[in-house]
C-alpha positions in Angstrom: -26.8 -60.6 -3.7 -24.3 -62.1 -1.3 -21.5 -60.2 0.3 -19.2 -62.7 -1.3 -20.3 -61.6 -4.8 -18.0 -58.6 -4.6 -14.6 -59.8 -3.6 -11.2 -58.2 -3.0 -7.8 -59.8 -3.4 -5.7 -58.7 -0.5 -2.2 -59.4 0.9 -1.5 -59.6 4.6 1.1 -56.9 5.4 1.4 -57.4 9.1 0.3 -59.8 11.9 0.5 -58.5 15.4 0.0 -60.4 18.7 -2.2 -58.1 20.8 -2.3 -60.4 23.8 -2.4 -64.1 24.7 -5.7 -64.7 22.7 -5.9 -62.0 20.1 -4.0 -61.2 16.9 -4.4 -58.3 14.6 -4.2 -58.7 10.8 -3.5 -55.9 8.3 -4.7 -56.3 4.7 -3.8 -54.2 1.6 -5.1 -54.7 -1.9 -2.8 -57.0 -3.8 -3.0 -54.7 -6.8 -1.8 -51.8 -4.7 -4.9 -49.6 -5.0 -7.1 -48.1 -2.3 -9.7 -50.3 -0.5 -13.4 -49.4 -0.6 -14.6 -46.8 1.8 -16.6 -47.9 4.8 -18.2 -46.5 8.0 -17.6 -47.4 11.6 -19.3 -50.7 12.5 -18.7 -52.3 9.1 -17.4 -55.9 8.7 -15.8 -57.9 6.0 -16.2 -61.7 5.3 -12.8 -63.4 5.2 -12.3 -66.4 3.0 -10.2 -69.2 4.5 -9.2 -72.0 2.3 -8.2 -74.9 4.5 -7.6 -77.9 2.2 -10.9 -79.1 0.9 -12.8 -76.8 3.3 -13.5 -73.2 2.6 -14.8 -71.1 5.6 -16.1 -67.6 5.3 -16.1 -65.8 8.6 -17.2 -62.2 9.4 -14.9 -59.8 11.2 -15.4 -56.2 12.2 -13.2 -53.6 10.6 -11.3 -51.8 13.4 -9.2 -49.4 11.3 -10.2 -45.8 10.8 -12.7 -45.1 8.1 -10.7 -42.1 7.2 -7.8 -44.2 5.8 -8.4 -46.9 3.3 -4.9 -47.9 2.3 -5.3 -50.9 4.5 -8.0 -52.7 6.6 -7.4 -54.2 10.0 -9.3 -56.8 11.9 -8.6 -58.6 15.2 -9.3 -62.3 15.7 -9.7 -64.0 19.1 -8.4 -67.6 19.2 -11.1 -70.2 19.9 -9.5 -73.5 20.7 -12.8 -75.4 20.7 -14.5 -73.8 17.6 -14.7 -75.1 14.1 -11.2 -73.9 13.2 -11.6 -70.5 11.6 -9.8 -68.6 14.3 -7.1 -71.3 14.6 -6.6 -71.0 10.8 -6.1 -67.3 11.1 -3.8 -67.6 14.1 -1.7 -70.5 12.9 -1.7 -70.4 9.1 -2.0 -66.7 8.1 1.4 -64.9 7.9 2.8 -61.7 6.5 2.7 -62.0 2.8 -0.3 -64.4 2.7 -2.7 -63.7 -0.1 -6.4 -63.9 0.8 -9.8 -63.0 -0.4 -12.2 -60.8 1.5 -15.7 -59.3 0.8 -16.5 -55.6 0.3 -17.4 -54.0 3.6 -21.0 -54.4 4.8 -22.4 -52.4 7.8 -25.1 -53.8 9.9 -24.0 -51.9 13.0 -23.7 -48.3 11.8 -23.8 -45.2 13.9 -27.1 -43.3 13.9 -25.8 -39.8 13.2 -29.0 -38.2 14.3 -28.1 -39.1 17.9 -27.0 -36.3 20.2 -24.7 -38.7 22.1 -23.4 -42.3 21.5 -23.1 -44.6 24.6 -20.9 -47.5 23.6 -20.7 -50.8 25.6 -18.2 -53.4 24.7 -17.2 -56.8 26.1 -14.0 -58.8 25.1 -13.3 -58.9 21.4 -16.5 -56.9 20.9 -14.3 -53.8 21.3 -13.2 -54.0 17.6 -16.1 -52.1 15.8 -15.8 -49.3 18.4 -12.3 -48.6 17.4 -13.6 -47.6 14.0 -16.7 -45.9 15.3 -14.8 -43.7 17.8 -12.3 -42.7 15.1 -15.2 -41.7 12.9 -16.9 -39.7 15.7 -13.7 -38.1 16.9 -13.0 -36.7 13.4 -16.3 -34.9 13.3 -16.6 -33.8 16.9 -19.2 -36.4 17.8 -20.2 -36.9 21.5 -19.5 -40.4 22.8 -18.4 -42.4 25.8 -17.2 -45.9 25.9 -17.5 -48.6 28.6 -15.4 -51.7 28.0 -15.4 -54.8 30.2 -13.0 -57.7 29.9 -11.7 -60.6 31.9 -8.3 -59.2 33.0 -6.0 -56.3 32.3 -3.7 -58.7 30.4 -6.6 -59.7 28.1 -7.9 -56.2 27.5 -7.5 -55.4 23.8 -6.4 -51.9 22.8 -7.2 -50.4 26.3 -4.0 -48.3 26.3 -4.6 -47.0 22.7 -8.2 -46.0 23.6 -7.2 -44.3 26.8 -4.4 -42.4 25.1 -6.8 -41.3 22.3 -9.9 -40.4 24.3 -8.9 -40.1 27.9 -11.8 -39.9 30.4 -14.4 -40.8 27.7 -13.1 -44.4 28.0 -14.1 -46.4 31.1 -12.5 -49.8 31.7 -13.8 -52.7 33.9 -12.0 -55.9 34.7 -13.6 -59.2 36.0 -10.4 -60.0 37.9 -11.0 -56.9 40.0 -14.7 -57.6 40.4 -15.5 -54.4 38.5 -18.9 -54.1 36.7 -20.4 -51.6 34.3 -22.9 -49.5 36.4 -25.6 -50.0 33.6 -28.6 -48.8 35.6 -26.9 -45.6 36.6 -25.6 -45.0 33.0 -29.0 -45.5 31.4 -30.7 -43.3 34.0 -28.4 -40.3 33.5 -28.0 -40.0 29.7 -29.2 -36.8 27.9 -32.3 -37.0 25.7 -31.3 -38.2 22.2 -28.6 -40.7 23.3 -28.3 -43.9 21.4 -26.8 -47.2 22.9 -24.4 -49.5 21.0 -23.4 -52.8 22.4 -21.1 -55.6 21.1 -19.8 -58.6 23.0 -20.9 -61.9 24.3 -24.5 -62.8 23.8 -25.3 -62.7 27.5 -24.0 -59.2 27.8 -26.0 -58.0 24.8 -29.2 -59.5 26.3 -28.5 -57.8 29.6 -28.0 -54.4 28.0 -31.1 -54.7 25.8 -33.3 -56.0 28.6 -32.1 -53.3 31.0 -32.6 -50.6 28.4 -36.1 -51.8 27.8 -36.9 -51.8 31.5 -35.7 -48.2 31.6 -38.0 -47.3 28.8 -35.5 -46.8 26.0 -37.0 -47.1 22.5 -35.9 -50.2 20.5 -34.7 -48.0 17.7 -32.2 -46.3 20.0 -30.5 -49.5 21.0 -28.1 -51.0 18.5 -26.2 -54.3 18.9 -23.9 -56.6 17.0 -23.2 -60.3 17.7 -22.2 -62.8 15.0 -23.2 -66.3 16.1 -20.6 -68.8 15.1 -21.8 -71.9 13.3 -21.9 -74.8 15.8 -20.7 -78.3 15.0 -23.2 -81.1 15.3 -24.5 -84.4 14.0 -24.3 -84.7 10.2 -27.7 -84.5 8.4 -29.2 -84.7 5.0 -31.1 -82.0 3.2 -33.1 -81.9 -0.1 -33.1 -78.6 -2.0 -36.5 -78.5 -3.8 -35.8 -75.7 -6.3 -32.3 -77.0 -7.2 -33.3 -80.6 -7.1 -30.2 -81.5 -5.1 -29.7 -83.7 -2.1 -26.8 -82.7 0.1 -25.2 -83.8 3.3 -24.2 -81.3 6.0 -21.0 -82.4 7.8 -20.2 -82.3 11.5 -18.0 -79.3 11.1 -19.9 -77.7 8.2 -22.7 -75.1 8.4 -25.8 -75.7 6.3 -25.0 -72.6 4.3 -21.5 -73.9 3.5 -23.0 -77.2 2.4 -25.5 -75.5 0.1 -22.7 -73.4 -1.4 -20.5 -76.5 -1.8 -23.3 -78.1 -3.9 -23.1 -75.2 -6.3 -26.0 -73.1 -5.1 -25.3 -69.4 -4.3 -27.8 -68.2 -1.6 -27.6 -64.6 -0.5 -25.8 -63.5 2.7 -24.3 -60.4 4.3 -23.1 -61.5 7.7 -23.0 -65.3 7.9 -23.6 -64.9 11.6 -27.3 -65.1 12.1 -28.1 -61.3 12.3 -28.8 -59.9 8.9 -31.7 -62.1 7.6 -30.4 -62.3 4.1 -30.0 -66.1 4.0 -33.4 -66.8 5.6 -34.8 -69.9 3.9 -38.3 -71.4 3.8 -38.8 -74.9 5.0 -41.1 -77.0 2.8 -41.3 -80.1 5.0 -39.4 -81.8 7.9 -39.3 -84.7 10.2 -37.1 -83.9 13.1 -35.9 -81.0 15.3 -34.3 -77.7 14.4 -31.3 -76.3 16.3 -31.9 -72.5 15.8 -28.8 -70.4 16.7 -29.7 -67.1 15.0 -30.6 -63.7 16.3 -32.9 -62.9 13.4 -36.0 -65.1 13.5 -38.6 -64.5 16.3 -39.4 -67.1 18.9 -42.7 -67.7 17.1 -40.8 -68.3 13.8 -38.4 -70.7 15.5 -41.4 -72.7 16.8 -43.3 -72.6 13.5 -41.0 -74.9 11.6 -41.4 -72.8 8.5 -38.0 -71.0 8.4 -34.4 -71.5 9.1 -31.2 -69.4 8.9 -28.7 -71.8 7.2 -25.7 -69.7 8.2 -25.7 -70.8 11.9 -28.6 -73.2 12.5 -28.7 -77.0 12.2 -31.2 -79.9 12.1 -31.5 -83.3 13.6 -34.0 -85.9 12.2 -35.1 -88.1 9.4 -35.8 -85.6 6.6 -35.6 -81.9 5.7 -36.7 -80.2 2.5 -35.8 -76.5 1.9 -36.9 -74.0 -0.8 -33.5 -73.5 -2.4 
C-alpha cells in the first residue's frame, strides 16, 4: 500500500520565512478535526499540483508529536531542482488547500537507547525538532550537534538553544567550526544511539566514522531523501500492465508509471524505504541509480531499480509492473 493511499485534505494556515532559503508551512485539517498522531522522525508526502504536473515530495514533520491540531514542515528552496521547492515557496499561501499523506516514520527513535546522539546538517534539522520534543516530554537523554553554512542560514537555532540549552551544540562553516565527531563517538556511554540527517556526504562521514569506531549498524540511524534528478527522456515497457510509457526530462520514473494509471507502492519517494523496488525483466542501456536502498551488487546486477529516484539511458527497458 502506498503512503498516498491514505490522504488528508489540509489547509495552509500560516507560511513563515525562517531565513533566506527556508520557509515553514503550517497545515490543519480542512474539516477542522485533529490530525493523525505520529512520532518524532515521521514525514508526510505533500501533493503539489502544478498545471499538468503532479509532484509528491516527502517532508519531515517538525511539529511536536504531543500536539496534532496542526502539522508543520520546513522547505529549503532549491533554485536548480525540479520545481517542487519553488512551487512551495512561490505558489503556496495562507488559505491554500492541499493534499498530504498520513505520517510515515522511517527515522524513528529507538526508545531502548540510554542516550540519543543527534547530528544534523542544514535543513536536516527538521526531524530533530519533533524528536527532541518527544524526548523532552518523557525525560529522555539526548544531545544535538547541528552544523550549517552560516548563522544567518541556521534554521531554528535560537528556538533549540532556548528550549534545551547546553544540550544543543552549533557549528558554522563561516567560522570554520566542525563537529568533533571522533571525540563524540569515543566518549558516549554504553547504550547510546546515533541519529544523523543532512547532506549525503555528511551522512556517509558519520556512518563511516561510527563503523571505524566499532559502533554496531543497528545503533546508527539516518535519513536522507534523494531528490529525483532530471535527465534525458526515455521509454519503458511495463510487462504486467502491458503499457509503454515515456519518462520526461523533469519526471521521475515513478511519476511516469503513476501517470499511466499504475499505482505502485511507496512510502518515502526518496530512495530509502524500499517499497517501490521493481524487478527489471530486460534492458539495453545504462541505469542511473540514485537510491540509498539497493546494495552496490544489486546496482551492478541490472535486475532491480528504484523508480522513485533512479533513471535509465539506452535503447530499451522492460519492468515488472
